[in-house]
N, C-alpha and C positions, 0 to 999 in steps of 0.2 A: 117679361122680356126674354127670360131664359126659356120659357115654354114656347114662345113664338119662334125663337131660334131653333129649338128642337123640331118644331113642326116644319120649318123650312128645309131642314136637312134630311127628313125622313121620306117624303112622298115619292111615289112613282110618277112616271111621265104624265099620265092623265090628270093626276091630282096637282102636279106642278103647274099646269096651264091654268087651272082654276085658282090656285093660290097666287099666281103672278100679279094679278090686279091688287090683291090685298097687300102683298109685299111691297109693291110699288108705292101704294098709299102710305106705307109705314116709314118710308125713307125720311121724310121731313120731320115727323114726330121723333124718330130715333135721333136724328141730327140735333134737334133742340135738347133732348134729354142727355145728350153727351155733355151739355153745359150745366147739368143739374148740380145743385149744391151738395147733394148726397153723393159722395164719391163712389159708393157701390152702384147706385143707379146710373151714374155717368159711365162707369166702366162696363156695366152690363149693356148699356145702350150702344157704346162704341163697338163692343164685340158683336152685338146683334146687327148693327149697321153694316159691319164688315161681311157677315154672313148673307145679309140681304143683297148687298152689292154683288157678291159672288153668285148668288142664286139668280139674279137678274142678268148676269153676265155683263155688268157695267164696269168694265175694267178701269175706266176713268175715275169713277167714284171709289172703287176698291183700292186703287193706287193712292188716292188722297187719304183715305181712312187708314190704310196701313202705315203711311208716313206721318200720320196725325196732323195733316194739313187741313184741318176742318174749316179754316177761314176761306178756303177756295171751294168748299162744298156747294154753296148757293149758286155760284156762277156755273159750276160744272153741271149741277142738276138742271138749271134753266137752259143752258146751251144744248144739252142732250134731249130736252123735252119741252120745247117752246109751245107745243100744242096744248100742254096742260098748265100753262102759266096761271090761268084764272083759278083752276083747281088748287094749285099750290098756294095762291094768295088766300083763298078761303081757309086753308089749313093753318096759315100763319096767324091770322087775326086773333084766334083765341089765346095764343101765346103772348099777345100784347097785354093781356089782362092777368097773366100768370102771377102768382104771389112771389115767385123767385125773380130777383133782379137779373141774374145771368140769362135766364130764359127770355125775359122781355128784351134785354139788350140784343140777344141773338136774333130775335124776331125783327127788331128794328134794322139791324144790319142786313138781314135777308131782304127786307123791303127796299133798302138802298140799292142792293145789287139788282133786284128785280126791276126797280125803276129805271136803272141805267140800261138794262137789256130790253126793256119794253117801252122805251120812250116814244115809239111811233104808234103804240096802241093806247090811244087817248083815254078810253074808258077804264082800262086797268090802271093807267097812271093816275087818274083822278081818284080811284079807290085807294091807292097808295098815299097820295097827298092827304086825303081825308083821315086815314089811319094815323099818319104822322102828326097832323094837326091836333088830333085828339090826344096823342101821347105827349104833346108839348105841355099840357097842363098836369102831367103826372106829379104826384106828391114827392117822388124821389128826384132830386136835382140831377143826378147822373143820367137817369133815363130821360128826363125832360130835355137836358142839353143834347144828348145823343139824337133824340127825335128831331129837335130843331135844326141841328147841324146837318142831319141827313136830308131833311126837307129842303134846306137851302142849297145843298150840293146838287140834289136832283133838279131843282129849279134852274140852277146854272147850266147843268148839262142839257136840260130841256130847251133852254133859251139859246144855247150855242148854235151857231149855224152849222148845218150839215156841210160837209165837203161836197164838191161837185160830184165826186164818185158816189157818195151816199145819196144825194138827190136823185141821180140817175138810177141807182139801184132801187130806191123807193118808188120812182115812177114806173120802172119795169115791173116791179112786184105788184103794184096796183093794176097795171095794164093786164098782167097775167091773170089776176084774180077776176077781173071784169070782162075778160075775153068772151066772145060768143061761143057757146058750146056747139060745135059742129062735128062731134065725134061720129055721129051716124051718117054724116055726109062725106066721109073720106073718099068714097068711091066717086063722088061728084067732082072733087078736086082733082083726082087722078084722071078722070075722063076729060075734064076741062083742059088740063095741061097737055093731054095727048092730042087734043084737037089743034093746038097751036103748033 
């Protein structure tokens, strides 16, 4: 982790662009290892996460890490990067099988936050439900209870009715995604309106 942090602070502009993807992919693993049972690993992860946030110019994440408010990290990461939600979920799944209880618990909590923010994305939500169901049989009662509790909370959130505003927002979002692509016909629309 210290070597990774050194790599992030050294490169010139061309190398920074190439590293940006790798640094972005490291945010979630660094976050999880901030919960490591080995205090040296946890501290090194925290410092490296701070450098990574600075490198990516993610002031929101940097502020949380500086103030050691890591419980807000998941929400912040997902809000700033909804397009990579599936990618983030794939990175979380191995941590559910980690030997360390704190890392498994952090992964379950991340799934809970992800489930609330992705409740309209059924495929991803089903992946979260499946992962939580699998964790309900965990040999560790604390992990099992956390998984079950998270599962039921997500189901309640999922079943709750959207407000009128959320329904309208959802409909507009679907309409925008399915709109006909007429970008090459903009001259036709201008010509048509000039005729009237």
